[in-house]
N, C-alpha and C positions, 0 to 999 in steps of 0.2 A: 504494500500500500504506500503510494508516494505521498510526500508532504502536501503536494498540490491537491490531491484527493481529500486528505483529512481536513483541509481548510474549507471544504464545501459546507455550507450551513443550510442550503435549501436543496430540494430535489432537482431543481433546474441546474444549479451549479454542479451537483453530483453527476448528472447525465452528461454535462459538457466536459467533465474531467475524464470521461472514458471508462468509468468504473463498470465492472461486469459482475453481476450476481452469480454466486456459485454455492452449491450445497456444501455443508460442512465437511463431508467425506471427500469431495473433490478438492476443496481447499487444502485439507491435510495431505491428500495424495500428492498434490503438486509441490507443496513445500517439502515433503519427505523425498520426493524424486530429486529435487534440487539439492537437498542436503547430501544425498547419496552421491550425486554427480560431483559435488565439491569435495567429497571425502571428509565431511564434518564428523566430529564426535557426536553421535546422535543423542546419547543420554549422559551428559556430564555428571560425574559424581557417582554413577552406578558402576560398581566394580565386580568383576567375575562373571559377567553375563554376555560378554562379547561373542562367544561361540555357541551359546546355548539359548538363553532367553531372548536377547535382543533380535536375532534373526526371525524368531517367531512373531515378535511384536511388529517388526517391519512388514513381514508378509501379511499379517492381519490388517494393518492400515492400508497397504497397497490393494488388498482385496476388498476394502470397504466394509470390514466386519465390525460388529460389536464384539468386545473382548472380555474374557474372564481370566483373571490372574489367580491361579490356583497354587497355593503353597502354604507352608506352616508360618507361624508368626515370626516377625522379624526378618522377612526375606525381601524387603523393599517393594512390596506390592503397591502400597499406597504411593510411594515416591514415583514409581514407574507411571502410575495413572496420572499423577500431577504433572509429570514431565510432558504429557501429550499436548499440553497447550502450546508448546514451542512450534508445533506444526500448523498452528492457526495464523491467519493474518494478524499483524500487530494491532490493527484497528479495523473494525467493520462498521459501515454506516447503518443507522436504523431510523425509523420514523420517530421523531421526538414528540410523542403524544403523552402528556402527563397521565391521562386516564388509562393508558394501555399497560397491562401487566407484563408484556413481552417486548423484546427488542426486535421489532419486525423488519424484515427485508423490505427496503423501499419499493422494490419492483414486484415483490410477491407477498403482500401482507396476508396474514392468516386470520386476523380477528375482524369482526364486523366494523369496529371503529376504524381500523387501519384501511380496510377496503373502501369505506365510505369517504375517508379523507382523500385518498388517491383518486377516487372517482369524481368527487365533487369540487376539489380545490385545484387551482392552477399550480403547476410545478414550482413556480417561483415563490408561492406562499406556503409550501409544505416544509416544515422545519426538519433538519437532519442533525442527529447526534452521532457520536462515535463511541464505540464499545471496545475497550482494550481486551486483549486475549486473556490476561490474567483473571478478568472478571467473567469470562465465558466458561468457567469451570466451577462446578459445585459437587460436593460429595456428602454422603449421608451414611451413618452407621445404622445397620439394620435393626438391632434390638430396640424395641419401643417405637419403631417407625410405623405410622398409620397411613392409610390410603390418602387421607386429606393432605398429609405432609408432602408427598411426592407427586401425587396425581392432581388432587383438588377436591373441592367440596362445594355444595350449595351454600350460598351466603345468606343466613337468616335475615340480616338487615336489608339486603336487596330484595328478598322475597316480601318482606314486610312493606317495602317501598313500592310494591306493585309489579316487580319483574316476574315473568312466567318461569316456572320450574324448568321448562325445556329451552329457555332462552340463554344465550351465551352470557348476557349481562348478569345473570343470577349466580354465576360461578366465581368461586375464589380459587385461583390457580395454585397448584403445588409447584415443587421445585422443577420437575421435568418440563412442564410447559414454559416455565420461566427461563429455562435453559435452552429454549428454541434457538437454533443456530450456534449451539455450544456443546459442551461435554458434561454429562452427568455420570457420577460414579457412586455405586452402592457397595459399601464395605460389609463383609460377613453376610453374603447373600443367604445362606441356609437359615439364618436366624430371622429372616423376614417373614412376616405373617403371610399365610397362603393367599388371602384376599389381595394383598398388595402384589404378590407374585403374579396373580392373574392380570392385574392392571399393567404390570411390566410386560407380560407376554403380549398383551394387546398392542402396546406401543411398539415392541420389536416386530410384531407381525404386520400391523396395519398403519403404524405411525400416527395413530389418532388417540383421542381421549374420550372415554365414556364414564360419566359420573352419575352414580345412582341410577344406572340403566338408561340415562338420557343420552341419546346418540348425538351429542354435540361434537361434530368432527372438526379437528384441526389437523392440517398437514404439517405435523411437527418434524422439524429437521434437527435431530439430536444424535450424537454418538453416545451410546450407553456402555459404561465399563462396570465390571463387577470384580470383587475379590472374595475368596473363600478358602477355607481350610479343607484339605482333602478328606480328613476324617469325618467331617460333617456333610460336605458336599456330596460324597459318595454314599451316604447313609440313606437308605430307602425312606421316602416320604418327606425328606427335608426340603427338597427343591422339586417343584412339579415338573414332570417329564416334558411337557409342552414348552416350558421356559428354557430348559436345558437344550432342547432341540433347536431353539431359535438363536442361541448364542453362537456367533460365527466361528470364533477361534478361542481355544483354551490355551493359555500360556502357563506352562509349568515352571515355577520358580524353585530355587534350591538354596541351601546353605553353602558357604564357601567350601570348595573342594580341596583347598590347600591351606595349611595353617598360615603361611605367609600372606595369603590374600585376606584371611580373616583379620590378621593383625593390621593390614593396611586399612580395612574398613573400620576397625575399632579406633585406630588413631585418627582417621579422617573425621569420624563422627563424634569423638569425645569432646565434651564442652569444657576442656581444660587447656591451658597454655603451659608449656614447659619452660618458657622464658619469663622475663619480667623481673621484678624486684627480688623475688625468692624463687630462683630457677630450680628445676628438677631434672636430673639426668637419669633416664630409665635404661638399665642394662638390657641388652637383647634377650637374655634368658628370662627376665621378668615379663617382658612383652609376650614371650612365647608361653610362659606358664599361664598368664591370664587367658589367652586364647585357648590354650590346651584344656583349661577348666571347662570351657563351653563344649569343646569336642568330647571330653570325657563325660559330661552330663548328657550329651545327645546319645552316647553309647551305653549309658548306665542302665542296668536292668531295673534300677529303682525309680527311674524317671519315665513318665508317660511319653512314649515316642510319638504318639499321635498328636499330642499337644505341641511338641517341639520345644526347642530352647532358642529364644530369640537372640539376634545379634545385639539387642539392647542389654542382654545379660553380660556379655563381654564389655560393652561400652561402660555400663554403670560400675562394674568391678574395676575397670581400668581407672575411671575417674576417682573412685574411693582410694585405690592404691596410691595414686599420685597425691591426693589430698592428705593422706596419712603421712607420706614422706615429707610433704611441704610443711605440715604442722611441726614435725620434728625439726626440720631445718630452721623454721622461724624461732622455735623455742630454744634450740641449742646453738643457734648462730652458725649452722653448717651450710656452706654454699659451695657447690650446689647440693641439694638434698638428693639422696639416692634411695629409691624404694628397696625394701628388704622383704624376705619371706614373712617376717613378723607383721608387716603391713597387711598381708592377706588375712590376718585374723580379724580385720574389720569388714571383711566382705559379707558377713552375715547381714549387715545393714543394707547393702546394695543388692544382694542376691536373693534373700528370702522373699517369696511371693512371685519370683520370676521363673521358677520351675514347678511343674506339677508332678507329684509322685504317682507311681503306678500302684493304685490301690488294689489291683487284682492280685498282686504278688503276696507271698506269705511273710514278707519281712515286716518288722514292727519299727522300722527306723523313722525318726522324725526328719523333717526337711533340713534341719540344722545338721543332723548326723550324716545325711546323704551329701550335703554340701561339703562337709569335712572329708568325706570319703573321696569325692571327685577331685578336691583340691590335692589330697595326698597322691592320688593316681596321676594327676597332671604333673606334680613336682617330680614323681618317680620317672615319668616318661622323658621330661626335658633333662633331668639329671643324668639319665642313661646316655643321652646324646652328647653331653658336655664333658663328663668326667670318666676317665679311664678307671675300670674296676680294679686295676692293679693298685695295691696299697691301701684299699679301703679296709681290708682285714686288720691292718696294723692300727688304724684309727680305732676300730671297734675294740681291739685288745687293750688299748690305753683306757677307754671308757670302762672296760671290764675290771680294770685294776682299781677303780674307784673315782676316776676323774668325772667332774661335773662341769658343765658349761651353761651359763645363764645368759640369755639374750632378751631384748625387749625393744618395743617401738621407740622408747624415749632414752635408750642407752646411747651415750655419745659414741661416734664411730671410732674415736681414738682408743677407747677402752677395749676394743676387740683384739688389738695386737697383744696387749698385756694378758688378756684372758686366754688367748690361744697358746700362750707359752706352756700351758698344761697339756696341750694336744698339738705338738708341732706338725705332725703329718697333715692335720686338717688345714693348718695355715698354708702348707705347701700345695695342697689340693686347690685352695682358693686361687693360687697363682696359675693353676692350669685353666681355670675358668676365665680369668682376666688378669693380665700381668700389670695392670695399672697400679701406680703407687698411691693414688688418692685414698685416704683413709675411709671415706664414705663408700667408695666403690669396693674396696677390700672387705669392709664390713658386710656389704650385700653379698659378696661372693662367699664369705665364711658361712653366713646363714644359709645360703643355697646348698653348700656342702653338707652342713649339719641336717638340714631338712631332707636332703636327698638320702642321707644315711638312715634317717628315721623312716622315710617313705619306702625304703627297700628293706626294712625290718632288721637293720644292723644295730641300731641303737633305739632307745625309747625316749620319750619326752613327757613332761607334765607342764600344765599351764595354770598360772595363778596370778590374778590381778595384773594382766598385761605382760607378765614375764613368762618366758618359756625356758625350762631347764631340760637339757639333754643329758641322759644317763644311759647305762647299759640296761637292756631289758631284764 
């Protein structure tokens, strides 16, 4: 859309500018084709879907389909839907009628008021407004959504004013009619009331609206998007078959398939900065442990696999880990602050409520116990990748002789060197993880070694008042 066109304020000026009316699917098709030809990044900020999800989205748009994004929680379904507005014109003109509830195409009005204005008024007297693409998108969460919310309802005030029940003027429009010439997204489709599903089926099939059985027809131009979780979408009776059959393309999403990709997403989305007045330096193994906790949770027999473990689980845990390290840095005057394994002790605050337990199993573990188990598994996995098993037995023997090591979130980093004089091999193993001389980095490496020894059942530990004591089992 050129600046000359958007300066048009009347229908006459718009027609003189050369503007051409297009259905929303044609508009998106043309912009997507142009983006593909230029080699643009189609979905900025969406990582890990280049070879899987995005090709299916592109094919669906090129095919002119309504789309269903099917995947577990935290797989960027909503973000993908919101990104679709980039394939719309930056601005589209509409009939600027205060009484009209929709942004009508100046050349193809769908309401009685719009048609009457175009039919009875000179083009120079018909006002034109401009609708930005960001405003041409609306979404709704299915639970609690009523027919009137997204389709419409008879307006009692207008009926009392004398409007006929079968007249267009008696209607209050819902979100979908108001998104005429735009995009409407329904999140968690299986939780939508069956009556509303029937209304959506009618829109997908006929592109019209029927309210309380009154056949008030509108030629609605709207792209409809849906999201759903496979466990509920595929359950019999949750989504009416006729609606499923009318959805053009189903886009299957997934969790990151490599740990490195999960870390990239986690760090991109985390609402924390590592620089600033109190900087934080995160060792690579701590990044890997936080993401590995999510991977372990998704594989755990104690976690409901159908519910999934959202990427928000990793993000929130990462944010709390960084915050815990920063608190220590501020309090003790350590710059930069470096996260340690003990900082993961605060993950209960960020993780509880984000995983759902498999209640069909025979275990009696609480959510907190399951979380501790997956953290230990994640530490053991990353520890095995970083530390050579050779020499670990020597460390265990020293603990067996009565050595104890106490660590904690508020222990100064400089204290670790003195403390580890009791277990010199553990200090040497810390050098294997990272040879940096910075005391805070070394303290983090020491805790990693001790936690790894515990996670692999070589030593034991006890926790009390924010302190962790490592001993022989």
